[in-house]
Steps between C-alpha positions, in 0.01 A plus 500: 500500500339599827146604566605861562282745310682731262309809613576669830243485778410866454458459121283193547279691742461788256431272201249288698315814605497625141375161377216489754389862482546575127559172317229283652210742437619541140521124463145461634367757250675316214364161613145628534524671160623180338210305657252761379623461141456121506179338390268378777646190667366247746518620860752237606728582207491870589571416861801286402636779280462757779670268749789442258543872433467574872790272583714544188609856581691392811737247338710745293523730803585232753865609534397856586281391792749257661582613850329839478287435808804415712741734672777661295783247488757781459396678821 
C-alpha cells in the first residue's frame, strides 16, 4: 500500500477548490450557529471550542489537499 492518492491530480485540485470556496464557508456558518445555540460559556472554553472546530475540518479533507500546490506529476 503506497502513499499514492486515489484521486487524480486534476480531481484533487477541483475538489480542494470546491472545499475551500463552498464547503469551508458553509462549515463556518454551521460552527457559528452551533456556538450561538449554546449557553454562555467561559471565554477560554469558547476559544478552545473555536480552535478545535477551526482545525477539525482539515483532517477529513487531508487526502484531497496532498500535493495540490505542486506541479502536475502527470505532465
